[in-house]
C-alpha positions in Angstrom: -0.3 0.1 0.2 1.4 3.2 -0.7 0.9 6.9 0.4 1.3 8.0 -3.1 -1.8 6.7 -4.0 -5.1 8.6 -3.8 -7.2 5.0 -4.1 -5.8 1.5 -3.9 -7.5 -1.7 -4.3 -6.9 -5.2 -4.0 -8.7 -7.7 -5.0 -11.9 -5.7 -4.6 -15.5 -7.6 -5.1 -18.8 -7.1 -4.6 -21.5 -9.7 -5.7 -25.3 -9.4 -5.7 -26.0 -13.2 -5.3 -24.3 -14.9 -7.7 -23.3 -12.1 -10.2 -20.4 -10.2 -9.3 -20.6 -6.4 -10.0 -17.0 -5.9 -9.8 -14.8 -8.8 -9.6 -10.9 -8.9 -7.7 -10.5 -5.4 -8.8 -6.6 -3.8 -8.4 -6.6 -0.2 -9.1 -4.3 2.1 -8.6 -5.2 6.0 -8.6 -2.1 8.2 -8.1 -2.1 11.7 -6.2 -2.6 14.8 -8.8 -4.2 13.7 -11.8 -7.2 13.2 -13.4 -8.1 9.5 -14.1 -10.7 8.0 -15.7 -12.7 4.8 -14.8 -13.7 4.1 -18.2 -16.5 1.4 -19.6 -19.6 1.2 -21.3 -22.9 1.0 -19.1 -23.4 -2.0 -16.9 -20.3 -2.5 -16.2 -19.9 -2.0 -12.9 -18.4 2.0 -12.5 -21.1 3.0 -10.3 -20.9 0.0 -7.8 -17.4 0.3 -7.8 -17.8 4.2 -6.6 -20.4 3.1 -4.4 -18.0 0.5 -2.4 -15.0 2.9 -2.3 -17.5 5.5 -0.4 -18.5 2.7 1.8 -22.2 3.2 0.6 -22.3 -0.8 -0.1 -19.8 -3.6 1.6 -17.4 -5.0 -0.5 -18.1 -8.8 -1.0 -13.9 -9.6 -0.6 -10.5 -7.5 -1.0 -9.2 -4.5 0.4 -9.4 -0.7 -0.3 -7.8 2.2 0.6 -8.8 5.8 0.2 -6.0 8.8 1.0 -3.9 6.4 3.0 -6.4 5.4 5.3 -8.1 1.3 5.4 -11.7 1.4 4.2 -14.0 0.5 5.9 -11.7 0.8 9.1 -11.1 4.6 8.9 -13.6 6.0 6.6 -14.5 8.4 8.7 -10.9 9.9 8.4 -10.2 8.9 4.9 -13.6 10.6 3.6 -13.4 13.7 5.3 -10.8 15.4 2.4 -13.4 13.9 -0.3 -16.1 15.2 -2.3 -18.3 12.7 -4.2 -21.4 12.9 -6.8 -22.9 9.4 -7.5 -25.6 9.1 -10.2 -27.1 12.8 -10.9 -26.5 15.4 -7.8 -29.8 15.9 -6.2 -30.7 19.0 -4.5 -34.0 21.5 -3.2 -35.4 22.5 -6.1 -37.0 25.2 -4.5 -34.1 26.5 -2.8 -31.6 28.5 -4.4 -27.5 26.9 -5.3 -26.4 29.2 -2.0 -29.5 27.8 0.3 -28.5 24.5 -0.6 -25.3 24.7 0.1 -25.6 26.4 3.4 -27.5 23.4 4.4 -24.6 21.3 3.6 -22.2 23.8 5.2 -24.4 23.6 8.6 -23.7 20.1 9.2 -20.3 20.4 8.3 -19.6 23.2 11.1 -19.0 26.6 10.8 -15.7 27.1 8.8 -17.3 25.2 6.0 -19.5 28.5 5.3 -16.6 30.4 4.1 -15.9 28.3 0.9 -19.4 28.5 -0.2 -18.9 31.8 -2.5 -15.5 30.6 -3.6 -16.8 26.8 -4.2 -19.9 28.9 -6.3 -17.1 31.1 -8.0 -14.9 28.2 -8.8 -17.8 26.5 -11.0 -19.2 29.7 -12.3 -22.6 29.8 -10.5 -21.7 33.0 -8.4 -24.3 35.4 -10.8 -27.2 32.3 -10.4 -26.4 31.3 -6.7 -29.4 32.8 -5.4 -31.8 31.0 -8.3 -33.8 28.5 -7.6 -32.4 25.4 -8.6 -35.7 24.2 -10.5 -34.6 26.7 -12.7 -31.3 25.2 -13.4 -30.2 23.6 -16.6 -28.7 20.3 -16.3 -25.2 21.3 -16.7 -25.7 24.2 -13.7 -26.7 21.4 -11.6 -23.8 19.0 -12.3 -21.5 22.2 -11.5 -23.5 23.1 -7.9 -22.6 19.2 -7.4 -19.4 19.9 -7.9 -19.4 22.8 -5.9 -21.0 21.1 -2.9 -18.1 18.5 -3.1 -16.0 21.8 -3.0 -17.2 22.4 0.5 -15.0 19.6 2.0 -11.9 21.5 0.2 -11.6 17.4 -1.0 -7.9 16.0 -1.9 -9.9 13.8 -3.9 -13.2 14.5 -6.3 -15.2 11.4 -7.3 -17.5 11.8 -10.1 -19.9 9.2 -11.4 -20.8 10.4 -15.0 -20.8 14.0 -14.7 -21.2 15.5 -18.4 -24.2 13.3 -18.3 -26.9 15.5 -20.2 -24.4 18.2 -20.6 -24.5 19.8 -24.2 -21.0 20.2 -26.2 -20.2 23.9 -24.4 -21.3 22.2 -21.4 -18.7 19.5 -21.6 -16.1 21.5 -22.6 -16.5 24.1 -19.8 -16.5 20.9 -17.3 -13.7 19.5 -18.9 -11.6 22.7 -18.0 -12.7 23.1 -14.7 -11.3 19.4 -14.0 -8.4 20.4 -15.3 -7.9 23.3 -13.6 -8.5 21.6 -10.1 -5.8 18.8 -11.0 -3.1 21.4 -12.7 -3.8 24.4 -10.6 -5.0 23.2 -7.6 -3.2 19.6 -7.0 -6.5 17.8 -6.2 -7.1 14.2 -7.9 -10.0 13.7 -10.0 -11.7 10.1 -10.0 -14.0 10.3 -13.3 -16.7 7.5 -14.3 -17.4 7.6 -17.4 -18.9 5.7 -20.9 -17.4 8.9 -23.0 -14.1 7.4 -24.4 -13.5 10.8 -26.0 -13.8 13.0 -23.2 -12.2 10.7 -21.0 -9.0 11.1 -23.7 -9.1 14.8 -23.7 -9.7 15.3 -19.7 -7.7 12.1 -18.0 -3.9 12.0 -17.6 -5.0 8.1 -17.0 -7.3 5.7 -17.3 -8.5 2.0 -16.4 -10.7 0.9 -18.7 -13.3 -2.0 -16.8 -15.7 -4.3 -18.4 -17.9 -7.3 -16.7 -16.7 -6.4 -13.4 -13.0 -6.4 -14.5 -10.1 -4.1 -15.2 -8.9 -5.0 -18.1 -6.2 -2.7 -18.1 -4.8 0.7 -16.7 -2.4 3.1 -17.4 -1.1 6.6 -18.7 -3.8 7.5 -21.8 -1.2 7.6 -24.3 0.4 4.1 -23.3 -3.5 2.7 -23.5 -4.4 4.2 -26.5 -0.9 2.7 -28.2 -1.4 -1.1 -26.6 0.2 -0.5 -23.2 3.8 -0.1 -24.8 6.2 1.9 -26.5 4.7 1.5 -30.5 5.7 4.5 -32.8 4.2 4.1 -35.8 4.5 6.4 -38.7 2.1 6.7 -42.1 5.2 7.6 -44.8 4.0 8.6 -48.7 6.3 8.0 -51.0 6.6 8.0 -55.4 7.6 4.5 -54.7 5.8 2.2 -52.7 7.8 -0.8 -54.0 11.4 0.1 -53.8 10.6 1.9 -50.2 9.3 -1.6 -49.0 12.1 -3.8 -49.4 14.6 -0.6 -47.9 12.1 -0.6 -44.7 12.0 -4.4 -44.7 16.0 -4.1 -44.0 16.1 -1.2 -41.9 17.1 -1.4 -38.4 14.8 1.3 -37.6 11.8 -0.6 -38.9 10.2 -3.2 -36.8 7.0 -3.3 -39.5 6.0 -2.0 -42.5 3.3 -2.7 -44.9 0.9 -1.1 -47.0 -2.3 1.1 -45.7 -4.9 3.0 -47.6 -3.0 6.2 -46.7 0.2 4.9 -47.6 3.3 2.8 -45.5 2.1 1.9 -42.1 5.4 1.8 -40.2 6.4 0.6 -36.5 9.9 2.1 -35.3 11.6 -0.1 -33.2 13.1 3.1 -31.3 11.1 6.5 -29.9 9.6 8.8 -32.7 12.9 11.0 -32.5 14.2 7.7 -35.0 11.5 8.8 -37.5 14.3 11.5 -38.6 16.6 9.2 -39.4 14.4 6.9 -41.5 13.3 9.6 -43.4 17.2 10.7 -44.4 17.9 6.8 -45.0 15.0 6.7 -47.7 16.2 9.8 -49.5 19.6 8.8 -49.3 18.1 5.4 -51.1 16.9 7.7 -53.8 13.0 7.7 -52.7 11.0 10.8 -52.6 9.2 11.0 -49.2 6.0 13.2 -49.5 4.7 12.4 -46.1 6.0 11.1 -42.9 3.2 11.5 -40.2 3.0 9.8 -36.9 -0.2 7.8 -36.2 -2.2 9.3 -33.3 -3.7 5.8 -31.8 -7.7 6.8 -30.1 -8.2 5.6 -26.7 -11.9 4.5 -28.7 -10.2 2.3 -31.2 -8.1 0.8 -28.2 -11.3 0.2 -26.1 -12.9 -0.9 -28.9 -10.6 -3.8 -30.0 -10.4 -4.9 -26.3 -13.9 -5.1 -26.2 -14.3 -6.9 -29.0 -11.9 -9.3 -28.4 -13.9 -10.2 -24.7 -17.0 -10.3 -26.7 -15.2 -13.1 -28.9 -14.0 -14.6 -26.2 -17.1 -15.1 -24.3 -18.7 -16.9 -27.7 -18.9 -20.4 -27.4 -16.2 -22.3 -29.8 -18.8 -23.7 -31.5 -21.1 -20.9 -32.6 -18.1 -18.8 -33.6 -17.2 -22.1 -35.9 
């Protein structure tokens, strides 16, 4: 167990009867990052959050939040945690500020001083005294984050926070999360099925499917398949000659034709692309394009889940 981690679990399992909603999850969430918990609907994301927060008891395994074992030290662990589980709910006949005052009254007098800064942080200062029933979905989501900020949290846990938001609201939410991480040093754990948003917002992620973590790590590594796989699309004036040169080059692990040109997997880091270009030019091949392949987290996710789907189909059916 490491104090450098905001969340750490080992073998965490939650069963409902015979069904395991989360099944033997080993999760490591570093402090000071935005971390995506990514999976399709029904993958076990909300159950994971409820288990971390002690809202439901784990069937097996262990977990630590901000260095404290849960449930043994749950109250201490959650003192600096803010969370939104599913859609945030408020007293709709009260204003945003009045809703936060109710929460502050429970937490103590010092919390009241955090209301105005929290509302400003989420961009609701001008609408703070309007009734919540007049708020859009995006405003209610932001008010939910403001409520979390009353605890001055080191860790925010947000369950599908961009559900129901329009593109402008999603962009604002993304910028707010990045500012909390980069400017305030908070850790933000985001459960989501929106791959593109996790890719744009988070530093690292875990991909979960059917209650199990399939893979986890830095976003770039996940998208690339978890390794130092550096690929290029190369456009040339003589593809046949270029392929002969590339196949014999120590700089190239693999080269094959592609709809866009020649797809090349480098043996070294991206900087070796310049050496490869020089090698082709020295051999008299005209290079018209040399572009890194940007791996998509969505492509990687679909590749993983498609493979899992295939593994679940009996062999005789696949045949």
